[in-house]
Residue frames relative to the residue before (quaternion, step in Angstrom):
aa qw qx qy qz dx dy dz
M 1.0000 0.0000 0.0000 0.0000 0.00 0.00 0.00
F 0.7421 0.4390 -0.2546 0.4379 3.60 0.90 -0.82
Q 0.5693 0.6019 -0.3881 0.4038 3.62 1.18 -0.24
T 0.8210 0.2064 -0.0968 0.5234 3.61 0.72 -0.97
L 0.2523 -0.7993 0.5060 0.2034 3.59 1.23 -0.40
S 0.1558 0.8318 -0.5141 0.1395 3.52 1.01 0.85
L 0.5144 0.6442 -0.3963 0.4043 3.54 1.25 -0.41
F 0.6933 0.4641 -0.2754 0.4776 3.56 0.94 -0.88
K 0.6155 0.5235 -0.3459 0.4769 3.60 1.08 -0.65
T 0.6657 0.4877 -0.3138 0.4697 3.59 0.91 -0.81
A 0.6426 0.5172 -0.3269 0.4612 3.60 0.96 -0.82
Q 0.6574 0.4983 -0.3136 0.4703 3.58 1.01 -0.83
S 0.6514 0.4981 -0.3270 0.4697 3.62 0.95 -0.78
M 0.6359 0.5227 -0.3325 0.4602 3.58 1.05 -0.70
A 0.6539 0.5028 -0.3024 0.4776 3.58 0.98 -0.80
Q 0.6431 0.5016 -0.3238 0.4796 3.60 0.98 -0.81
H 0.6429 0.5155 -0.3276 0.4623 3.60 0.93 -0.82
A 0.6570 0.4987 -0.3190 0.4667 3.62 0.95 -0.79
G 0.6487 0.5188 -0.3150 0.4592 3.56 1.03 -0.77
Q 0.6600 0.4905 -0.3028 0.4818 3.57 0.99 -0.81
R 0.6453 0.5065 -0.3249 0.4706 3.53 0.99 -0.75
Q 0.6432 0.5232 -0.3206 0.4581 3.57 1.00 -0.75
A 0.6191 0.5376 -0.3202 0.4744 3.57 1.11 -0.73
L 0.6518 0.5065 -0.3064 0.4741 3.60 1.01 -0.85
I 0.6413 0.5274 -0.3075 0.4648 3.54 1.01 -0.84
A 0.6422 0.5025 -0.3162 0.4848 3.59 0.98 -0.79
Q 0.6482 0.5086 -0.3226 0.4659 3.59 0.99 -0.79
N 0.6158 0.5302 -0.3397 0.4736 3.58 1.05 -0.81
M 0.6819 0.5024 -0.2908 0.4450 3.59 0.85 -0.98
A 0.6349 0.5380 -0.3172 0.4548 3.57 1.08 -0.80
N 0.7591 0.3580 -0.1796 0.5131 3.56 1.12 -0.71
A 0.2347 0.8178 -0.4925 0.1834 3.54 1.21 0.57
D 0.7562 0.3462 -0.2000 0.5179 3.61 1.10 -0.58
T 0.4844 0.6804 -0.4290 0.3441 3.60 1.22 0.04
P 0.4132 -0.7297 0.4784 0.2607 3.58 -0.59 1.08
G 0.8244 0.2288 -0.1866 0.4829 3.56 -0.96 0.90
Y 0.5057 0.6500 -0.4462 0.3502 3.63 1.17 -0.08
V 0.2140 -0.7663 0.6006 0.0791 3.53 -0.99 0.98
A 0.4499 -0.6922 0.4930 0.2745 3.60 -0.73 1.08
R 0.1811 -0.7648 0.6132 0.0797 3.55 -1.16 0.81
D 0.0301 -0.7770 0.6288 -0.0057 3.52 -1.27 0.56
L 0.4194 -0.6637 0.5485 0.2877 3.53 -1.33 0.18
P 0.5787 -0.5696 0.4460 0.3765 3.57 -1.16 0.45
D 0.6205 -0.5474 0.3922 0.4019 3.62 -1.08 0.51
F 0.5826 -0.6173 0.4031 0.3422 3.61 -1.04 0.83
A 0.6358 0.5297 -0.3453 0.4427 3.62 0.94 -0.78
T 0.6198 0.5352 -0.3293 0.4701 3.56 1.02 -0.79
L 0.6694 0.5120 -0.2963 0.4495 3.60 0.89 -0.90
V 0.6506 0.5164 -0.3186 0.4567 3.54 0.95 -0.88
S 0.6868 0.4642 -0.3038 0.4696 3.59 0.84 -0.90
R 0.6180 0.5265 -0.3381 0.4759 3.64 1.06 -0.63
R 0.6780 0.4889 -0.2906 0.4656 3.59 0.86 -0.89
A 0.6086 0.5368 -0.3555 0.4638 3.60 1.04 -0.66
R 0.6574 0.4974 -0.3097 0.4739 3.59 0.98 -0.82
E 0.6851 0.4959 -0.2796 0.4545 3.58 0.97 -0.89
T 0.6017 0.5936 -0.3460 0.4073 3.59 1.12 -0.75
F 0.6637 0.5202 -0.3184 0.4330 3.58 0.96 -0.78
G 0.7048 0.4226 -0.2588 0.5077 3.56 1.19 -0.55
L 0.2278 -0.8088 0.5036 0.2008 3.61 1.29 -0.36
R 0.3006 0.7315 -0.5489 0.2708 3.54 0.59 1.20
A 0.3361 -0.7100 0.5796 0.2166 3.55 -0.97 0.83
T 0.0927 -0.8522 0.5147 0.0170 3.57 -0.31 1.23
R 0.7903 0.0922 -0.0760 0.6010 3.58 1.28 -0.14
P 0.7170 -0.4827 0.2680 0.4255 3.64 -1.12 0.34
G 0.7446 0.4044 -0.2535 0.4665 3.66 0.86 -0.71
H 0.5311 0.6758 -0.3778 0.3443 3.57 1.22 -0.07
L 0.8439 0.1107 -0.1050 0.5143 3.60 -1.00 0.80
G 0.7577 -0.4110 0.2223 0.4555 3.58 0.78 1.02
G 0.4107 0.7137 -0.4795 0.3034 3.64 1.13 0.29
A 0.6712 -0.5050 0.3643 0.4021 3.54 -1.31 0.12
G 0.8195 0.2230 -0.1844 0.4947 3.57 -1.17 0.62
G 0.4999 0.7134 -0.4299 0.2376 3.47 -1.11 -0.76
E 0.1730 0.7920 -0.5616 0.1656 3.60 0.80 0.96
T 0.6423 0.5085 -0.3061 0.4851 3.60 1.08 -0.64
L 0.4450 -0.6964 0.4925 0.2730 3.58 -0.84 0.93
V 0.8003 -0.0628 0.0677 0.5925 3.61 0.89 -0.91
E 0.5615 -0.5823 0.4618 0.3638 3.52 -1.30 0.19
A 0.4542 -0.6625 0.5237 0.2838 3.54 -1.06 0.76
R 0.1575 -0.7864 0.5889 0.0997 3.55 -1.06 0.66
A 0.5978 -0.5793 0.4222 0.3588 3.54 -1.19 0.56
R 0.3248 -0.7318 0.5712 0.1807 3.52 -0.99 0.88
R 0.3292 -0.7496 0.5388 0.1985 3.57 -0.76 0.96
G 0.2942 0.7310 -0.5823 0.2001 3.52 -1.15 0.59
P 0.6684 -0.4988 0.3494 0.4271 3.55 -1.29 0.23
A 0.2697 -0.7763 0.5528 0.1379 3.53 -0.97 0.85
D 0.5172 -0.5890 0.5127 0.3503 3.58 -1.26 0.48
P 0.6953 -0.4538 0.3395 0.4421 3.56 -1.27 0.15
N 0.6928 0.4577 -0.3034 0.4674 3.65 1.08 -0.51
G 0.6230 -0.5906 0.3187 0.4019 3.62 1.27 0.23
N 0.5592 0.5991 -0.3944 0.4158 3.56 1.23 -0.05
N 0.1474 -0.8223 0.5457 0.0659 3.58 -0.86 0.99
V 0.3879 0.7260 -0.4802 0.3031 3.61 1.21 0.46
S 0.0994 -0.7604 0.6405 0.0424 3.58 -0.88 0.99
L 0.4090 -0.7354 0.4819 0.2443 3.60 -0.52 1.14
E 0.6257 0.5352 -0.3383 0.4557 3.59 1.01 -0.75
E 0.6775 0.4859 -0.2922 0.4685 3.57 0.93 -0.90
E 0.6343 0.5295 -0.3196 0.4639 3.57 1.03 -0.77
M 0.6291 0.5280 -0.3365 0.4606 3.58 1.04 -0.69
L 0.6471 0.5077 -0.3179 0.4716 3.54 1.01 -0.79
H 0.6615 0.4804 -0.3160 0.4815 3.60 1.00 -0.77
S 0.6031 0.5538 -0.3586 0.4482 3.58 1.11 -0.59
V 0.6417 0.5114 -0.3166 0.4758 3.57 1.05 -0.77
E 0.6278 0.5329 -0.3308 0.4609 3.56 1.03 -0.81
A 0.6630 0.5048 -0.2941 0.4681 3.55 0.92 -0.92
R 0.6341 0.5242 -0.3210 0.4691 3.62 0.99 -0.78
R 0.6550 0.5035 -0.3044 0.4741 3.59 0.96 -0.86
Q 0.6453 0.5190 -0.3256 0.4562 3.55 0.99 -0.79
H 0.6470 0.5152 -0.3080 0.4701 3.54 1.02 -0.85
D 0.6473 0.5111 -0.3087 0.4738 3.59 0.96 -0.87
R 0.6246 0.5429 -0.3171 0.4631 3.58 1.05 -0.85
A 0.6610 0.5002 -0.3093 0.4660 3.61 0.92 -0.92
L 0.6573 0.4960 -0.3144 0.4724 3.60 0.95 -0.79
A 0.6373 0.5092 -0.3400 0.4680 3.61 1.00 -0.74
I 0.6427 0.5109 -0.3305 0.4655 3.60 0.95 -0.78
Y 0.6413 0.5119 -0.3153 0.4768 3.60 0.99 -0.84
R 0.6581 0.4964 -0.3174 0.4688 3.64 0.85 -0.89
S 0.6418 0.5341 -0.3163 0.4503 3.60 0.94 -0.90
G 0.6580 0.5053 -0.2988 0.4716 3.56 0.99 -0.90
L 0.6425 0.5169 -0.3219 0.4651 3.58 1.00 -0.81
N 0.6504 0.5169 -0.3171 0.4575 3.59 0.99 -0.83
I 0.6323 0.5080 -0.3361 0.4787 3.60 1.01 -0.73
L 0.6613 0.4879 -0.3250 0.4680 3.62 0.89 -0.80
R 0.6368 0.5258 -0.3292 0.4579 3.59 0.91 -0.84
S 0.6663 0.5080 -0.2936 0.4601 3.55 0.94 -0.92
S 0.6737 0.5157 -0.3001 0.4361 3.55 0.97 -0.81
I 0.7325 0.3563 -0.2454 0.5256 3.62 1.08 -0.50
G 0.6054 -0.6221 0.3537 0.3484 3.61 1.23 0.22
R 0.5792 0.5349 -0.3988 0.4684 3.62 1.15 0.40
S 0.2628 -0.7777 0.5498 0.1544 3.53 -1.08 0.72
C-alpha cells in the first residue's frame, strides 16, 4: 500500500467520477423541458474499475487520453440513458435525476472518507497525529 499509494489514486478517480456524474445529472435536469433531449449518465464506477483492470493487462490504447495520450480529462464517455420518453421525445425524469444525484453525492463522500482514512493511516505510521 505504501509503495505506490494506489489507494489515493483510486479515491481520486472515484471522486472525479462522482463529480462528472453530478455534472451530467445537472445537465439532464437543466434540459428537463427540452424537446428531444435524451438523459445521459456514466457507467458505474465499479464497472469501470473492473474494465480498466482487464484492459491494463493488455495495454491497449482505447481512446485519445488513454496510456499517456493527449487530452483526456474525462474518465469515460457519457452514454444515453434509456427510459420512457414524453410525447416531445424527452426522457428526463426529475425524480430519477434526484435519486442519481444522491447516489453521486454518496460516492463522492465515500471517496473522501477513503482518502481521509488513508491519510490517517499514513500519519499514524510516521508518528504524526
